[in-house]
ZAMIDREN-509197 format. One record per residue (C-alpha): x, y, z; residue in one letter. Coordinates in nm, 2 decimals. Last residue first. Layout:
<rec><xx>X</xx><yy>Y</yy><zz>Z</zz><rest>a</rest></rec>
...
// end
This chain:
<rec><xx>-0.58</xx><yy>0.22</yy><zz>4.03</zz><rest>e</rest></rec>
<rec><xx>-0.35</xx><yy>0.44</yy><zz>4.24</zz><rest>g</rest></rec>
<rec><xx>-0.28</xx><yy>0.80</yy><zz>4.15</zz><rest>l</rest></rec>
<rec><xx>0.03</xx><yy>0.85</yy><zz>4.35</zz><rest>g</rest></rec>
<rec><xx>0.22</xx><yy>1.02</yy><zz>4.07</zz><rest>y</rest></rec>
<rec><xx>0.49</xx><yy>0.76</yy><zz>4.03</zz><rest>k</rest></rec>
<rec><xx>0.24</xx><yy>0.48</yy><zz>4.10</zz><rest>a</rest></rec>
<rec><xx>0.01</xx><yy>0.60</yy><zz>3.83</zz><rest>r</rest></rec>
<rec><xx>0.30</xx><yy>0.61</yy><zz>3.58</zz><rest>v</rest></rec>
<rec><xx>0.42</xx><yy>0.27</yy><zz>3.68</zz><rest>n</rest></rec>
<rec><xx>0.07</xx><yy>0.12</yy><zz>3.65</zz><rest>k</rest></rec>
<rec><xx>0.02</xx><yy>0.28</yy><zz>3.31</zz><rest>v</rest></rec>
<rec><xx>0.33</xx><yy>0.11</yy><zz>3.17</zz><rest>d</rest></rec>
<rec><xx>0.56</xx><yy>0.35</yy><zz>3.00</zz><rest>a</rest></rec>
<rec><xx>0.63</xx><yy>0.38</yy><zz>2.63</zz><rest>t</rest></rec>
<rec><xx>0.93</xx><yy>0.46</yy><zz>2.41</zz><rest>r</rest></rec>
<rec><xx>0.94</xx><yy>0.12</yy><zz>2.24</zz><rest>g</rest></rec>
<rec><xx>1.01</xx><yy>0.26</yy><zz>1.89</zz><rest>a</rest></rec>
<rec><xx>0.67</xx><yy>0.16</yy><zz>1.76</zz><rest>r</rest></rec>
<rec><xx>0.50</xx><yy>0.33</yy><zz>2.06</zz><rest>s</rest></rec>
<rec><xx>0.71</xx><yy>0.65</yy><zz>2.01</zz><rest>d</rest></rec>
<rec><xx>0.62</xx><yy>0.66</yy><zz>1.64</zz><rest>a</rest></rec>
<rec><xx>0.25</xx><yy>0.60</yy><zz>1.73</zz><rest>l</rest></rec>
<rec><xx>0.26</xx><yy>0.89</yy><zz>1.98</zz><rest>g</rest></rec>
<rec><xx>0.43</xx><yy>1.12</yy><zz>1.73</zz><rest>r</rest></rec>
<rec><xx>0.17</xx><yy>1.04</yy><zz>1.47</zz><rest>e</rest></rec>
<rec><xx>-0.11</xx><yy>1.10</yy><zz>1.72</zz><rest>i</rest></rec>
<rec><xx>0.04</xx><yy>1.44</yy><zz>1.82</zz><rest>t</rest></rec>
<rec><xx>0.08</xx><yy>1.54</yy><zz>1.46</zz><rest>e</rest></rec>
<rec><xx>-0.28</xx><yy>1.46</yy><zz>1.38</zz><rest>r</rest></rec>
<rec><xx>-0.41</xx><yy>1.64</yy><zz>1.69</zz><rest>v</rest></rec>
<rec><xx>-0.20</xx><yy>1.95</yy><zz>1.61</zz><rest>y</rest></rec>
<rec><xx>-0.31</xx><yy>1.95</yy><zz>1.24</zz><rest>i</rest></rec>
<rec><xx>-0.68</xx><yy>1.92</yy><zz>1.35</zz><rest>e</rest></rec>
<rec><xx>-0.64</xx><yy>2.20</yy><zz>1.60</zz><rest>h</rest></rec>
<rec><xx>-0.47</xx><yy>2.43</yy><zz>1.34</zz><rest>m</rest></rec>
<rec><xx>-0.76</xx><yy>2.37</yy><zz>1.10</zz><rest>l</rest></rec>
<rec><xx>-1.02</xx><yy>2.45</yy><zz>1.36</zz><rest>d</rest></rec>
<rec><xx>-0.82</xx><yy>2.76</yy><zz>1.46</zz><rest>d</rest></rec>
<rec><xx>-0.81</xx><yy>2.87</yy><zz>1.10</zz><rest>w</rest></rec>
<rec><xx>-1.19</xx><yy>2.85</yy><zz>1.11</zz><rest>t</rest></rec>
<rec><xx>-1.43</xx><yy>2.58</yy><zz>0.97</zz><rest>a</rest></rec>
<rec><xx>-1.76</xx><yy>2.70</yy><zz>0.82</zz><rest>d</rest></rec>
<rec><xx>-1.74</xx><yy>2.46</yy><zz>0.52</zz><rest>d</rest></rec>
<rec><xx>-1.69</xx><yy>2.17</yy><zz>0.76</zz><rest>p</rest></rec>
<rec><xx>-1.34</xx><yy>2.01</yy><zz>0.77</zz><rest>l</rest></rec>
<rec><xx>-1.29</xx><yy>1.67</yy><zz>0.59</zz><rest>r</rest></rec>
<rec><xx>-1.15</xx><yy>1.84</yy><zz>0.27</zz><rest>d</rest></rec>
<rec><xx>-0.89</xx><yy>2.01</yy><zz>0.48</zz><rest>v</rest></rec>
<rec><xx>-0.76</xx><yy>1.68</yy><zz>0.63</zz><rest>l</rest></rec>
<rec><xx>-0.76</xx><yy>1.52</yy><zz>0.29</zz><rest>k</rest></rec>
<rec><xx>-0.56</xx><yy>1.81</yy><zz>0.14</zz><rest>h</rest></rec>
<rec><xx>-0.31</xx><yy>1.78</yy><zz>0.43</zz><rest>a</rest></rec>
<rec><xx>-0.27</xx><yy>1.41</yy><zz>0.37</zz><rest>e</rest></rec>
<rec><xx>-0.19</xx><yy>1.48</yy><zz>0.01</zz><rest>e</rest></rec>
<rec><xx>0.07</xx><yy>1.74</yy><zz>0.10</zz><rest>k</rest></rec>
<rec><xx>0.22</xx><yy>1.52</yy><zz>0.36</zz><rest>v</rest></rec>
<rec><xx>0.26</xx><yy>1.25</yy><zz>0.10</zz><rest>s</rest></rec>
<rec><xx>0.04</xx><yy>0.95</yy><zz>0.09</zz><rest>l</rest></rec>
<rec><xx>0.17</xx><yy>0.60</yy><zz>0.16</zz><rest>t</rest></rec>
<rec><xx>0.14</xx><yy>0.34</yy><zz>-0.10</zz><rest>a</rest></rec>
<rec><xx>0.00</xx><yy>0.00</yy><zz>0.00</zz><rest>m</rest></rec>
// end
């Protein structure tokens, strides 16, 4: 399966926005997309922490 270029992905993102979308709406969508992509890359690279360890570190319990 071929991957889309950033430009193609950006076009798809803009096309999914409602007609009355604002620049802030667009920036939010870009931010969310970038955050998800970074999280997936961290996960694939093994840069994750077990939820139990994080909760324990901050005293949040289960």
